[in-house]
C-alpha positions as CSV (number, residue, x, y, z in Angstrom):
1,X,-11.0,-3.1,22.0
2,X,-11.8,-5.3,25.0
3,X,-13.4,-4.0,28.2
4,X,-10.1,-4.5,29.9
5,X,-8.2,-2.3,27.3
6,X,-10.6,0.6,27.4
7,X,-9.1,3.7,28.9
8,X,-11.1,4.5,32.3
9,X,-12.4,7.9,32.8
10,X,-14.5,9.1,35.7
11,X,-17.6,11.1,35.2
12,X,-15.7,14.2,36.5
13,X,-12.9,13.6,34.0
14,X,-15.3,13.3,31.1
15,X,-17.2,16.3,32.1
16,X,-13.8,18.3,32.3
17,X,-13.0,17.1,28.8
18,X,-16.4,18.2,27.5
19,X,-16.2,21.6,29.2
20,X,-12.9,22.2,27.3
21,X,-14.5,21.7,23.8
22,X,-14.7,25.1,22.0
23,X,-16.1,24.2,18.7
24,X,-18.3,21.7,16.9
25,X,-15.2,20.1,15.5
26,X,-13.9,19.6,19.0
27,X,-17.1,17.9,19.8
28,X,-17.0,15.8,16.7
29,X,-13.4,14.5,17.5
30,X,-14.5,13.8,21.1
31,X,-17.5,11.8,20.1
32,X,-15.6,9.9,17.3
33,X,-13.1,8.8,19.9
34,X,-15.8,7.9,22.3
35,X,-17.6,6.0,19.6
36,X,-14.6,3.9,19.0
37,X,-14.0,3.3,22.7
38,X,-17.3,1.8,23.1
39,X,-16.9,-0.5,20.0
40,X,-19.6,1.4,18.0
41,X,-19.3,2.8,14.4
42,X,-21.1,6.1,14.4
43,X,-22.7,8.9,16.5
44,X,-25.5,11.4,16.0
45,X,-26.7,14.4,17.9
46,X,-30.2,15.6,16.8
47,X,-32.9,17.9,17.7
48,X,-36.1,16.3,18.1
49,X,-38.4,16.9,15.0
50,X,-41.2,19.4,15.6
51,X,-43.0,18.6,12.4
52,X,-43.9,15.4,10.6
53,X,-42.5,14.2,7.3
54,X,-39.4,16.3,7.1
55,X,-35.8,14.9,6.7
56,X,-33.6,13.7,9.5
57,X,-30.6,15.7,8.1
58,X,-32.6,18.9,8.9
59,X,-32.5,18.1,12.6
60,X,-29.0,16.8,12.8
61,X,-26.6,18.9,14.7
62,X,-23.5,16.8,14.4
63,X,-22.9,13.3,13.1
64,X,-20.4,10.9,11.4
65,X,-23.1,8.7,9.9
66,X,-22.0,7.7,6.3
67,X,-23.5,10.3,4.0
68,X,-25.0,7.6,1.8
69,X,-26.8,6.2,4.8
70,X,-28.3,9.6,5.9
71,X,-29.3,10.4,2.3
72,X,-30.9,7.0,1.7
73,X,-32.7,7.4,5.1
74,X,-34.1,10.8,3.9
75,X,-34.9,9.6,0.5
76,X,-37.0,6.8,1.8
77,X,-38.7,9.3,4.2
78,X,-38.0,7.0,7.1
79,X,-38.3,9.7,9.7
80,X,-42.0,9.8,8.9
81,X,-43.5,7.5,11.5
82,X,-40.3,6.5,12.9
83,X,-40.8,4.8,16.3
84,X,-37.4,5.7,17.5
85,X,-38.4,9.5,17.1
86,X,-41.7,8.7,18.8
87,X,-39.9,6.9,21.7
88,X,-37.8,9.9,22.2
89,X,-40.7,12.2,22.3
90,X,-42.2,10.2,25.1
91,X,-39.1,9.0,27.1
92,X,-36.5,10.8,29.1
93,X,-34.4,7.7,29.7
94,X,-31.9,6.0,27.3
95,X,-33.2,3.0,25.3
96,X,-31.5,0.4,23.0
97,X,-32.7,-0.2,19.5
98,X,-32.1,-3.5,17.8
99,X,-33.9,-5.9,15.5
100,X,-36.3,-7.0,18.2
101,X,-37.2,-3.3,18.9
102,X,-37.8,-2.7,15.2
103,X,-40.0,-5.9,14.9
104,X,-42.1,-4.9,17.9
105,X,-42.7,-1.3,16.8
106,X,-42.2,-0.7,13.1
107,X,-44.7,-1.9,10.4
108,X,-43.3,-5.0,8.6
109,X,-42.7,-3.0,5.3
110,X,-40.8,-0.3,7.1
111,X,-38.9,-2.8,9.2
112,X,-37.6,-4.5,6.2
113,X,-36.3,-1.2,4.7
114,X,-34.8,-0.1,7.9
115,X,-33.0,-3.3,8.7
116,X,-31.6,-3.7,5.2
117,X,-30.3,-0.1,5.2
118,X,-28.6,-0.2,8.6
119,X,-27.4,-3.8,8.3
120,X,-25.6,-2.6,5.1
121,X,-23.6,-0.1,7.2
122,X,-23.3,-2.4,10.1
123,X,-25.2,0.0,12.3
124,X,-28.4,-2.0,13.1
125,X,-28.0,-1.7,16.9
126,X,-28.0,1.7,18.6
127,X,-28.4,3.4,22.0
128,X,-30.5,6.5,22.2
129,X,-30.2,9.0,25.0
130,X,-32.8,11.8,25.3
131,X,-31.5,15.2,26.3
132,X,-32.3,18.8,26.6
133,X,-30.6,22.2,27.1
134,X,-31.1,25.2,29.2
135,X,-33.6,26.7,26.9
136,X,-35.7,23.6,27.1
137,X,-35.0,22.5,23.5
138,X,-35.1,18.7,23.3
139,X,-32.9,16.4,21.5
140,X,-30.9,13.1,21.7
141,X,-27.5,11.6,21.3
142,X,-27.0,8.2,19.8
143,X,-24.3,5.6,19.1
144,X,-24.8,3.0,16.5
145,X,-23.1,-0.2,15.4
146,X,-23.1,-3.9,16.0
147,X,-22.9,-4.2,19.7
148,X,-25.7,-6.3,21.1
149,X,-25.9,-4.9,24.7
150,X,-24.4,-2.4,27.1
151,X,-24.1,-2.9,30.9
152,X,-26.1,-0.7,33.3
153,X,-22.8,1.0,34.2
154,X,-22.1,1.9,30.4
155,X,-25.7,3.1,29.9
156,X,-25.6,5.4,32.9
157,X,-22.2,6.8,31.6
158,X,-23.5,7.2,28.1
159,X,-26.6,9.0,29.3
160,X,-24.5,11.2,31.6
161,X,-22.1,12.2,28.8
162,X,-25.1,12.7,26.3
163,X,-26.6,15.3,28.7
164,X,-23.3,17.3,28.9
165,X,-22.5,16.9,25.2
166,X,-26.0,18.3,24.2
167,X,-25.6,21.1,26.6
168,X,-22.1,21.9,25.4
169,X,-23.2,22.0,21.7
170,X,-26.0,24.4,22.8
171,X,-23.3,26.5,24.5
172,X,-21.2,26.5,21.4
173,X,-24.2,27.5,19.3
174,X,-24.8,30.5,21.5
175,X,-21.2,31.4,21.0
176,X,-21.6,30.9,17.2
177,X,-24.6,33.3,17.2
178,X,-22.2,35.9,18.6
179,X,-19.8,35.6,15.7
180,X,-19.0,39.3,15.1
181,X,-19.9,41.0,11.9
182,X,-16.4,41.2,10.9
183,X,-16.7,39.1,7.7
184,X,-16.3,41.6,4.8
185,X,-18.8,41.6,1.9
186,X,-16.3,39.8,-0.3
187,X,-15.7,37.1,2.3
188,X,-19.5,36.5,2.5
189,X,-19.8,36.4,-1.4
190,X,-17.1,33.9,-1.5
191,X,-18.8,31.8,1.1
192,X,-22.1,32.2,-0.5
193,X,-20.8,31.0,-4.0
194,X,-18.8,28.2,-2.2
195,X,-22.1,27.1,-0.6
196,X,-23.6,27.0,-4.1
197,X,-20.9,24.5,-5.1
198,X,-18.6,26.8,-7.0
199,X,-14.9,26.3,-7.2
200,X,-12.4,29.0,-6.4
201,X,-11.7,29.5,-10.1
202,X,-15.5,29.8,-10.9
203,X,-15.9,32.3,-8.0
204,X,-13.0,34.4,-9.4
205,X,-14.6,34.5,-12.8
206,X,-17.9,35.5,-11.3
207,X,-16.6,38.2,-8.9
208,X,-14.0,39.4,-11.4
209,X,-11.1,38.5,-9.0
210,X,-8.0,36.4,-9.2
211,X,-8.3,32.8,-7.9
212,X,-5.5,33.7,-5.4
213,X,-7.7,36.6,-4.1
214,X,-10.7,34.4,-3.7
215,X,-8.7,31.7,-1.8
216,X,-7.4,34.5,0.4
217,X,-10.9,35.7,1.3
218,X,-12.0,32.0,2.0
219,X,-9.0,31.4,4.2
220,X,-9.7,34.6,6.1
221,X,-13.3,33.8,6.5
222,X,-12.4,30.3,7.8
223,X,-10.1,31.8,10.5
224,X,-12.7,34.4,11.6
225,X,-15.3,31.6,12.0
226,X,-13.0,29.4,14.0
227,X,-13.2,26.5,11.7
228,X,-10.6,24.2,10.0
229,X,-11.6,24.4,6.4
230,X,-14.0,26.1,4.0
231,X,-16.5,23.4,4.1
232,X,-16.8,23.9,8.0
233,X,-16.8,27.6,7.3
234,X,-19.7,27.4,5.0
235,X,-21.6,25.1,7.3
236,X,-21.1,27.4,10.3
237,X,-22.0,30.5,8.2
238,X,-25.3,28.8,7.1
239,X,-26.0,27.7,10.7
240,X,-25.6,31.1,12.1
241,X,-27.4,32.9,9.4
242,X,-24.5,34.8,7.9
243,X,-25.3,33.3,4.4
244,X,-28.4,31.6,3.1
């Protein structure tokens, strides 16, 4: 999509859109559309790591990075010593990551691995915007793809939107934490076994129920958690501590 073809939104209009987002799924769709608008391939919202040597996926709030990419990143322990994460810890302004950035900051061996991995998914270039919420928790919003540069106006817009997105996700999380204890024991049991990778038929056998009843419990839990499918229901239940 060319610059001329992109739909124009004022900052106020963008903020109004963000304030209308009620769930993480709403935020996901908003960011996905925004990513495409800016000719990028993927987005990520993360909390800044508080410990060294852990996995990026543990700090990811929401993303559409390819699962294989995120898994490979974690398998290679690339968060350990990541200069992107180090830059986020030291900066409050957005910055652009490309091959030159990696060559200046990463050690040669790590640079080779990082470049090969992200080039394979056409996501070598990225813009990272530090953000924080009202509690002071720090994080970042990023957009990755093959674009080589952003205008000053685009960077200002991305940074502005990133701040509001991070704040909105924090607000949604606070709402999530107020999920009422209306899930029944059976609904929680079904969610727990689904999280363990069991199918409805397997759960039915374990709980001595019919498969139809298991699906009924899962559908009801999905609605109560304000999610669109059982996968999202499990993710939300894990996130708010309803299941472990």
